[in-house]
C-alpha positions in Angstrom: -0.1 0.2 0.3 1.5 3.3 -1.0 0.8 6.3 1.6 2.9 9.3 3.2 3.7 12.4 3.6 5.4 14.2 1.0 6.7 17.9 2.2 4.8 18.1 5.1 1.8 17.5 3.0 -1.0 14.3 3.6 -0.5 12.3 0.6 -4.0 10.3 0.5 -3.6 8.3 -2.6 -3.5 4.8 -1.9 -2.7 1.8 -4.0 -1.0 -1.3 -4.2 1.4 -1.8 -6.5 0.4 -4.1 -8.6 -3.2 -2.8 -9.1 -1.0 0.8 -10.4 0.7 -1.2 -12.8 -3.1 -3.2 -14.0 -4.5 0.8 -13.7 -2.1 1.8 -16.6 -1.6 -1.2 -18.7 1.6 -2.3 -18.1 0.6 -5.8 -16.5 -2.1 -8.2 -17.0 -4.9 -9.0 -14.3 -3.5 -12.8 -15.0 0.1 -12.1 -14.5 -0.2 -9.9 -11.4 -2.2 -12.6 -9.6 0.6 -15.3 -11.1 3.6 -13.1 -9.6 1.8 -12.7 -6.5 1.5 -16.3 -6.3 5.3 -16.9 -7.2 6.2 -13.8 -4.7 5.3 -15.7 -1.9 7.3 -18.8 -2.7 10.3 -16.6 -3.7 9.8 -14.1 -0.5 10.9 -11.2 -2.7 9.3 -7.7 -3.4 6.7 -7.8 -5.3 8.1 -5.3 -7.9 11.4 -7.8 -8.4 9.1 -10.5 -9.0 7.3 -8.8 -11.9 10.8 -7.7 -13.2 12.5 -11.5 -12.9 9.3 -13.0 -14.4 9.4 -10.5 -17.5 6.1 -9.2 -17.6 7.8 -5.8 -17.0 10.9 -3.7 -16.9 12.2 -1.9 -13.8 12.5 1.2 -16.2 8.4 1.0 -16.6 7.6 0.2 -12.9 10.0 3.2 -11.8 7.8 5.4 -14.4 4.6 4.4 -13.0 5.5 5.1 -9.4 7.1 8.4 -10.1 3.8 9.1 -12.3 1.7 7.9 -9.8 3.2 9.8 -6.8 4.6 13.0 -8.9 8.1 12.7 -7.6 11.5 12.3 -10.1 13.9 9.1 -10.1 17.2 9.1 -9.5 20.0 6.8 -11.3 22.8 6.1 -8.2 24.7 5.1 -10.5 25.1 8.3 -12.0 24.8 10.4 -8.4 27.5 12.0 -6.3 25.4 13.4 -3.2 27.1 16.0 -1.1 29.4 14.5 1.0 28.1 17.3 4.2 24.4 16.0 3.5 26.0 12.1 3.2 27.3 12.7 6.8 24.2 14.3 8.4 22.4 10.3 8.7 24.6 7.3 10.0 25.4 4.3 7.8 23.0 2.0 9.9 20.4 4.2 9.1 20.7 4.3 5.3 20.9 0.6 5.3 18.1 0.1 7.2 15.5 2.1 5.3 17.1 1.7 2.0 18.4 5.3 1.5 20.8 8.1 0.7 20.5 11.7 1.2 21.7 13.4 -1.9 21.3 17.1 -1.3 19.5 20.0 -0.1 16.6 21.3 -2.1 17.2 24.4 -4.5 13.2 25.3 -3.1 13.6 24.9 0.3 16.6 25.3 2.8 15.1 23.1 5.6 14.1 20.2 3.3 16.5 17.4 2.1 16.5 15.2 -1.4 16.6 11.7 -0.2 17.0 8.6 -2.7 14.4 5.9 -1.8 13.9 2.7 -2.9 10.7 3.2 -1.1 9.5 6.9 -1.6 6.4 6.2 0.6 8.0 5.1 4.1 6.5 7.2 6.5 8.6 5.6 9.2 11.9 5.9 7.8 10.6 9.8 6.9 10.2 10.1 10.3 13.1 9.2 11.6 14.9 11.4 9.3 13.2 14.2 10.4 14.0 13.7 14.1 17.7 13.1 13.6 18.3 16.2 10.9 15.8 18.5 11.6 14.8 18.8 8.1 11.8 17.7 5.7 11.9 15.4 3.3 11.5 15.5 -0.3 11.4 12.0 -1.6 13.3 10.4 -4.7 12.7 6.6 -6.4 16.0 5.0 -6.7 16.6 1.4 -7.3 17.0 -0.7 -4.3 19.8 -2.4 -6.0 21.8 0.4 -6.7 21.2 2.0 -3.5 23.1 -0.8 -1.4 25.9 -0.7 -4.3 26.6 3.2 -3.5 26.5 2.3 0.2 28.7 -1.0 -0.7 31.2 1.0 -2.3 31.2 4.3 0.1 31.0 2.7 3.5 32.1 -1.1 2.3 36.0 -1.1 2.1 35.7 1.5 5.5 33.4 -1.6 7.1 35.5 -4.1 6.3 38.8 -2.0 7.5 36.7 -1.8 10.5 36.3 -5.7 10.7 40.0 -6.4 10.3 40.6 -4.0 12.9 38.3 -5.6 15.4 39.8 -9.1 14.8 43.1 -8.1 15.5 42.1 -6.3 18.6 40.2 -9.2 19.7 43.0 -11.9 18.8 45.3 -9.5 20.9 43.0 -9.0 23.7 41.9 -12.6 24.5 45.1 -14.4 23.5 46.4 -15.3 26.6 42.7 -16.3 27.7 42.2 -18.1 24.6 45.4 -20.3 25.4 43.1 -21.6 28.6 40.6 -22.3 26.9 39.7 -25.4 24.6 40.2 -25.1 21.1 36.1 -24.7 20.1 36.1 -21.7 22.0 39.1 -20.2 20.8 37.9 -20.4 17.1 34.6 -18.9 18.0 36.7 -16.1 19.7 38.9 -15.7 16.8 36.1 -15.8 13.7 33.1 -13.6 15.5 34.3 -10.8 13.1 35.2 -12.7 10.4 32.2 -14.2 10.2 31.0 -10.6 9.3 34.3 -10.1 7.0 33.0 -12.7 4.5 29.6 -11.8 4.5 31.2 -8.4 3.8 33.1 -9.3 0.8 30.4 -12.1 -0.8 27.6 -9.1 -0.7 29.7 -6.6 -2.1 30.9 -9.2 -4.9 27.1 -9.7 -5.7 26.0 -6.0 -5.6 29.1 -5.3 -8.0 27.9 -8.1 -10.5 31.2 -10.1 -9.9 31.1 -13.6 -11.4 33.9 -14.9 -9.0 35.9 -13.9 -6.0 39.4 -14.6 -6.0 40.9 -14.6 -2.3 44.9 -15.0 -2.9 47.3 -15.1 -0.5 50.7 -12.9 -1.6 53.7 -12.6 0.4 52.9 -9.9 3.2 49.4 -9.3 1.8 45.8 -11.4 1.4 44.8 -9.4 -2.4 40.8 -9.9 -2.7 39.9 -9.5 -6.4 36.4 -9.6 -8.2 36.0 -10.9 -11.8 33.5 -8.1 -13.2 32.4 -8.6 -16.8 35.0 -11.5 -17.4 37.7 -8.8 -16.5 39.8 -9.0 -12.5 39.5 -6.2 -10.3 41.1 -5.8 -7.1 38.9 -4.7 -4.8 41.1 -4.4 -1.4 43.9 -6.1 0.5 44.3 -7.6 4.3 47.2 -8.5 6.0 48.0 -12.2 5.7 47.9 -12.9 9.5 44.6 -12.6 8.6 44.8 -15.3 5.6 44.3 -18.6 8.5 41.0 -17.4 9.8 39.3 -16.5 6.3 40.0 -20.0 4.8 38.9 -21.7 7.9 35.8 -19.9 7.9 35.1 -20.2 4.0 36.0 -24.4 4.9 33.4 -24.4 7.5 30.9 -22.1 5.4 31.2 -24.8 2.5 31.8 -28.2 4.2 35.5 -28.6 3.6 37.6 -30.2 6.0 39.3 -27.6 7.9 41.7 -29.5 8.8 43.3 -30.4 5.5 45.7 -27.7 4.3 47.7 -29.7 1.4 45.3 -31.0 -0.8 42.7 -29.1 -3.2 39.1 -29.2 -1.9 35.9 -28.1 -3.5 32.8 -27.0 -1.6 29.6 -25.1 -1.7 27.8 -22.3 -0.2 23.9 -20.7 -0.4 23.9 -17.4 0.5 20.7 -14.7 0.4 21.5 -11.3 -0.4 19.1 -8.5 -0.8 16.6 -11.5 -0.6 17.9 -13.2 -3.5 19.4 -16.9 -3.4 22.9 -17.4 -4.6 24.8 -20.8 -4.8 28.5 -19.9 -4.2 30.9 -23.0 -5.5 34.2 -22.9 -3.6 37.7 -23.8 -4.6 40.7 -24.4 -2.3 43.9 -24.9 -3.6 46.9 -24.8 -1.5 50.1 -22.2 -2.8 53.4 -21.0 -1.7 52.1 -18.6 0.7 49.1 -20.4 1.9 45.5 -21.7 0.7 43.9 -19.9 -2.6 39.9 -19.7 -2.7 37.8 -18.6 -5.6 34.1 -18.5 -5.6 32.0 -18.5 -8.5 28.6 -17.1 -7.7 25.5 -17.9 -9.5 22.2 -16.8 -8.9 19.6 -19.5 -8.5 17.4 -17.6 -10.7 20.2 -16.7 -13.3 19.9 -19.8 -14.9 16.3 -19.8 -15.2 16.6 -17.9 -18.2 13.8 -18.0 -21.2 15.3 -18.6 -24.7 14.3 -14.9 -25.5 16.8 -13.7 -23.2 19.9 -15.4 -24.7 20.7 -12.9 -27.1 20.2 -14.8 -30.2 19.0 -13.1 -33.5 15.4 -14.1 -34.5 17.2 -16.7 -37.5 19.4 -18.3 -34.6 16.6 -18.9 -32.1 14.1 -20.1 -34.7 17.3 -22.6 -35.3 17.6 -22.8 -31.8 14.2 -24.0 -31.4 14.2 -26.3 -34.3 16.7 -28.2 -32.5 15.2 -28.9 -29.4 12.3 -29.9 -31.2 14.0 -33.6 -32.4 13.3 -36.4 -30.4 16.5 -38.2 -30.1 20.1 -37.2 -31.1 22.7 -35.2 -29.7 22.9 -31.6 -29.2 26.5 -30.2 -28.3 27.0 -26.7 -26.5 30.5 -25.8 -26.6 33.0 -23.0 -25.9 36.0 -22.1 -23.4 35.2 -22.2 -19.6 33.3 -18.8 -18.9 31.5 -18.5 -22.0 28.2 -19.0 -20.6 27.6 -22.9 -21.9 25.7 -24.4 -18.3 23.6 -20.7 -18.9 22.3 -22.1 -22.6 21.9 -25.8 -21.4 19.7 -24.8 -18.7 17.6 -22.7 -21.0 17.5 -25.6 -23.1 16.5 -28.0 -20.3 13.9 -25.7 -19.5 12.6 -25.4 -22.7 12.4 -29.2 -22.7 10.8 -29.7 -19.5 7.4 -30.4 -18.9 5.7 -33.0 -17.4 5.3 -35.8 -20.1 8.9 -36.4 -20.4 11.6 -38.0 -17.8 14.8 -35.8 -17.9 17.8 -36.9 -15.9 21.0 -35.1 -15.5 24.8 -36.0 -14.7 26.5 -33.0 -13.5 29.9 -32.1 -12.1 29.0 -30.0 -10.3 25.2 -29.6 -10.3 25.0 -25.8 -10.6 21.6 -24.8 -10.0 18.7 -26.9 -9.2 15.5 -27.1 -11.3 12.6 -28.3 -10.5 10.7 -31.3 -12.1 14.6 -32.3 -13.5 16.4 -35.6 -11.2 19.9 -34.2 -11.3 23.2 -36.4 -10.5 26.9 -35.3 -9.1 29.4 -37.0 -10.1 31.2 -38.4 -7.3 34.9 -39.7 -8.4 35.2 -41.1 -4.8 32.2 -43.1 -4.9 33.1 -44.7 -8.4 30.1 -42.2 -9.9 31.8 -40.9 -13.1 30.1 -39.8 -15.9 30.3 -42.5 -17.6 28.8 -45.0 -14.7 26.3 -42.6 -14.0 24.9 -42.5 -17.6 24.9 -46.4 -17.5 22.8 -46.3 -14.7 20.6 -43.4 -16.2 19.8 -45.7 -19.3 17.8 -47.8 -16.9 15.9 -45.3 -15.2 13.2 -44.4 -18.6 15.0 -41.2 -19.7 13.7 -39.1 -22.4 16.2 -36.6 -22.5 19.5 -36.9 -20.9 21.8 -33.9 -20.0 25.6 -34.8 -19.6 27.6 -32.0 -17.9 30.8 -32.6 -20.0 31.8 -35.3 -23.0 35.6 -35.6 -21.3 36.8 -39.3 -22.7 35.8 -41.8 -25.3 33.5 -43.9 -22.8 31.1 -40.4 -21.8 31.3 -40.2 -25.7 30.6 -43.7 -26.8 27.8 -44.1 -24.2 26.0 -40.8 -25.1 26.1 -41.2 -29.2 24.5 -44.7 -28.6 21.9 -43.1 -26.2 21.1 -40.9 -28.8 20.6 -43.5 -31.5 18.3 -45.8 -29.2 15.9 -43.2 -29.0 17.0 -40.6 -26.1 17.6 -36.6 -26.5 21.4 -36.3 -25.4 22.2 -32.4 -24.7 26.2 -32.0 -23.6 28.8 -29.5 -23.6 32.5 -29.7 -25.1 35.6 -28.0 -25.1 36.1 -27.0 -28.6 36.5 -23.6 -30.7 33.9 -23.6 -33.2 30.5 -26.1 -34.4 32.6 -27.7 -37.0 35.9 -28.7 -35.2 33.3 -30.2 -32.7 32.9 -33.1 -35.0 36.8 -33.5 -35.1 37.0 -33.6 -31.6 34.5 -36.9 -31.1 36.3 -38.5 -34.0 39.6 -37.7 -31.7 38.1 -39.7 -29.3 37.0 -42.8 -31.2 34.1 -42.1 -31.9 32.9 -43.5 -35.7 32.0 -40.8 -38.2 28.9 -43.0 -39.2 28.1 -43.2 -35.8 28.3 -39.2 -35.3 26.5 -38.7 -38.7 23.4 -40.6 -37.2 22.9 -38.6 -34.0 24.4 -35.6 -34.2 21.6 -33.0 -34.5 23.1 -29.2 -33.7 25.9 -27.8 -32.1 26.1 -24.4 -30.5 29.3 -22.5 -29.9 29.1 -19.5 -28.1 31.4 -16.7 -26.7 30.5 -13.6 -24.3 31.7 -10.2 -25.2 31.7 -7.2 -23.0 28.6 -4.8 -23.8 29.7 -1.0 -24.1 28.7 1.2 -21.6 26.3 4.5 -22.6 29.3 6.4 -22.3 30.6 5.1 -25.5 31.6 7.4 -28.6 31.1 6.9 -32.2 34.2 7.4 -34.3 34.2 6.1 -38.5 36.0 2.8 -38.8 39.3 2.5 -40.2 40.0 0.7 -44.1 41.6 -2.4 -41.8 38.5 -1.9 -38.9 36.1 -2.3 -42.4 38.1 -5.4 -43.5 37.7 -7.1 -39.8 34.3 -6.4 -40.3 33.5 -7.6 -44.0 32.7 -3.9 -44.8 33.6 -2.5 -48.1 36.3 -0.1 -47.4 34.4 2.9 -49.7 31.3 2.2 -47.4 30.9 4.6 -44.4 31.3 2.6 -41.4 30.4 3.8 -37.7 31.7 2.0 -34.7 31.9 2.7 -31.3 34.4 2.4 -28.8 34.6 2.6 -25.2 35.1 5.7 -23.0 34.7 5.5 -19.2 32.5 6.9 -16.8 31.3 6.6 -13.0 28.5 3.9 -14.0 31.1 1.6 -15.5 33.8 2.1 -13.0 35.8 3.6 -16.0 36.0 0.8 -18.0 33.9 1.9 -20.7 31.7 -1.8 -20.4 28.8 -2.6 -18.6 27.4 -6.3 -18.4 27.8 -8.8 -21.4 26.2 -10.8 -24.0 26.4 -14.3 -25.7 27.6 -14.5 -29.6 26.6 -17.8 -31.2 27.7 -19.8 -34.0 24.5 -22.5 -34.2 25.1 -25.3 -36.6 21.5 -27.2 -37.6 23.1 -30.8 -39.1 21.4 -30.8 -42.2 21.4 -34.4 -45.0 24.1 -32.4 -46.6 26.4 -31.7 -43.8 25.5 -35.4 -42.1 27.0 -36.9 -45.7 30.0 -34.4 -45.1 30.8 -36.0 -41.5 29.9 -39.8 -42.7 32.7 -39.1 -45.8 35.0 -37.5 -42.5 35.3 -34.3 -44.4 37.7 -31.6 -42.8 36.1 -29.4 -40.6 36.3 -26.0 -42.8 34.6 -28.2 -45.8 31.5 -28.7 -43.0 31.8 -24.9 -41.8 31.2 -23.5 -45.7 28.4 -26.1 -46.1 26.6 -24.4 -42.9 27.3 -20.9 -44.0 26.1 -22.0 -47.3 23.1 -23.1 -45.3 22.9 -19.6 -43.5 25.1 -20.2 -40.3 26.4 -17.1 -38.6 29.6 -18.0 -37.5 30.7 -16.7 -34.2 33.0 -13.9 -36.1 29.9 -12.7 -38.2 27.7 -12.5 -35.3 30.5 -10.9 -33.2 30.9 -8.5 -36.5 27.2 -7.5 -36.7 27.3 -6.9 -32.6 30.1 -4.4 -33.5 27.9 -2.6 -36.4 24.5 -2.1 -34.1 27.1 -0.3 -31.8 26.8 -3.1 -29.2 30.4 -3.8 -28.6 33.7 -3.0 -29.6 36.2 -4.2 -32.2 38.4 -5.0 -29.6 35.9 -7.4 -28.1 35.1 -8.8 -31.2 38.8 -9.6 -31.8 39.2 -10.9 -28.1 36.4 -13.4 -28.7 36.6 -14.8 -32.4 40.3 -14.2 -33.7 42.0 -15.6 -31.2 40.2 -19.1 -31.5 40.3 -19.0 -35.1 44.2 -18.7 -34.9 44.0 -21.7 -32.4 41.8 -23.6 -35.1 44.5 -22.9 -38.1 47.3 -24.0 -35.9 45.9 -27.6 -35.3 
């Protein structure tokens, strides 16, 4: 219910967000009811639920609220609050109510402009009025952007305070701890570390990091985040904290805290801003101590609608055609970190209906999907991809997903499963669609079996999206050649520039580029004849396939990414192919 006080005046308009969006024709009554139902399950705010289900964009919701409440929207990614005004409120108040004081109001010296996730929170306004003695002029801002701003403004200081607290506690309790049992001592030492680790993870999530690296150096512990595919140093701590940090992470992820000589893997489930995240933790002994890498994945992140993969209209149609096959093998290829898992889970979500039995074997299981039977590889228990596959075939499956085809035995079973009436979806580490055939042949699979079983191959890469601060330029002759544009033709492309929004990188977010090969009768004949990858690729292009290079070039010409990203994503792979 939206109700409150603006500028000291009673504001009596009452409306629920869902009703408001229905009134404005942004969503339907049916969509609202569906979102309300899912909201109870997911425990998210209604607006977040509507956005995550694709019924409306955050921008549409913001516009509707601003129009109804007659207030302005501010983008906290671009705002620079007055430091004196910011200091009027304690960080705890800002985090409690998810707000940031920005500046004094131009029209009223006794009023304060405040960016708020909930601009109708009367309690928050009353508290600010009591603390500052000033009226509140509310402005709407995205909760995620406010939290990210607070992390940036206070996060490092908070982390440093925690480190100092840890050192103080360790010093103050050193003698006392020696007298206590080991369990009690660990509790004393780790109390501030718990907060520090949570702080590191929360900041990473809010900064859109995919991985967290905690690296022991000679004298320090370095923390880096991988954001949009690139690593960025965030902070450094005294290496005296390394033992406590690794111990805490081992406890959280279910590792053996006494084992420090062997690599270990674990998993953490954590909630940040009411969203649940799966974190895969990998521990590796190094010269200076144990290095920890955490891969972050939103539980909702793999629930991607096919329309949000970034496929062209032609590629989406081909992708859906491939998925309609009742049996055969569908391969998704690409290097580590190219988005293969997201594509696989999207395919499974498309295929997941109550009339089919879907079983997966993964290492590890990256996301849990309702209605799908998922098996975790366990080499210690001799549950490998191959052994799991043999068992799965006795479970009456319709669709089988194999996390990765790594060896000849797995490849052979997968091929034979597809020929005997099953749809098999899997990944392979190759650079292109055509080279995947050669890779299976190298594993010992007969050409005629590959030709009979294969129905589609998808190669993909991730490229960084240019930020809104990008600047236009006329492509050089060399760049036109790379893009396949005639030298005489005008061609405008965009370069990264750098602003506050993108942390001066020039890029914000990533997108997929795809090469999708549907295995036609002509391509099957080429595979049977053991034709080389180049011949297979040329035939696929003749039938309308866009190569990775073509897809990247189109994205550059559309101003979505830069020529540097295109080269990085496609030309290195092409060189590797040529050198084989």
